[in-house]
C-alpha positions in Angstrom: 4.6 34.6 18.2 3.2 33.0 21.8 0.0 35.6 21.0 -0.6 34.3 17.7 -0.8 30.5 19.1 -3.3 31.5 22.0 -5.9 32.9 19.6 -8.6 30.4 19.8 -9.9 31.0 16.2 -6.3 30.6 14.8 -5.9 27.7 17.2 -9.0 25.9 15.7 -7.9 26.6 11.8 -4.8 25.3 12.4 -6.9 22.3 14.5 -9.0 21.8 11.4 -5.9 21.7 9.0 -4.2 19.2 10.8 -7.2 17.4 10.5 -7.4 17.4 7.2 -3.9 16.5 6.2 -4.3 13.6 8.7 -7.5 12.8 6.8 -6.2 12.9 3.2 -2.4 11.2 4.4 -4.7 8.2 5.9 -7.0 7.8 3.0 -4.2 7.7 0.5 -2.1 5.4 2.4 -5.1 3.0 2.6 -6.3 3.4 -1.2 -2.7 2.4 -2.1 -2.4 -0.4 0.3 -5.8 -1.8 -0.9 -5.1 -1.1 -4.5 -1.5 -2.9 -4.1 -3.4 -5.7 -2.3 -5.7 -6.3 -5.5 -2.7 -6.0 -8.4 -0.4 -8.2 -6.3 -3.8 -11.2 -6.1 -4.1 -10.3 -9.9 -0.5 -10.9 -10.5 -0.8 -13.9 -8.5 -3.6 -15.2 -10.6 -2.2 -14.6 -13.9 1.3 -16.5 -12.9 -0.3 -19.4 -11.7 -3.4 -20.0 -14.0 -2.1 -18.3 -17.3 1.8 -18.3 -17.0 1.5 -21.9 -15.7 3.9 -21.0 -13.1 3.4 -23.0 -9.8 3.5 -20.3 -6.9 3.5 -21.1 -3.2 3.5 -17.5 -1.6 3.8 -17.2 1.9 2.6 -14.5 4.1 5.6 -12.3 3.7 5.0 -12.2 0.0 1.7 -11.0 0.9 2.8 -8.6 2.8 5.4 -6.8 1.0 3.1 -7.0 -2.1 0.4 -4.9 -0.3 3.6 -2.6 0.6 5.4 -2.4 -2.8 2.7 -3.4 -4.8 3.2 -6.4 -7.5 6.6 -6.4 -7.5 7.8 -8.7 -4.9 5.3 -11.1 -6.5 6.6 -10.4 -9.9 10.2 -11.5 -8.5 8.7 -14.6 -6.4 7.2 -15.8 -10.0 10.4 -15.2 -12.2 12.0 -17.4 -9.5 9.6 -20.1 -9.3 9.8 -20.0 -13.2 13.7 -20.2 -13.2 13.4 -23.0 -10.5 11.0 -25.1 -12.6 
């Protein structure tokens, strides 16, 4: 096993594979956060301008929207609609 890890060719192959996987995970995560933010903004605009639900969303809900998608925004819209 130690001889296998000491090989410079195998070490280079493993390094390239790890870098490739790390890049793919980072790109997927950034793409997902961007898409969640866009769908959150669209959900907010629909709730405010089409459904006429007055919403004053704080930074915490926007942060949850970036991570979880529009689900926190819909919960907030339902809560504000319930209080209306």
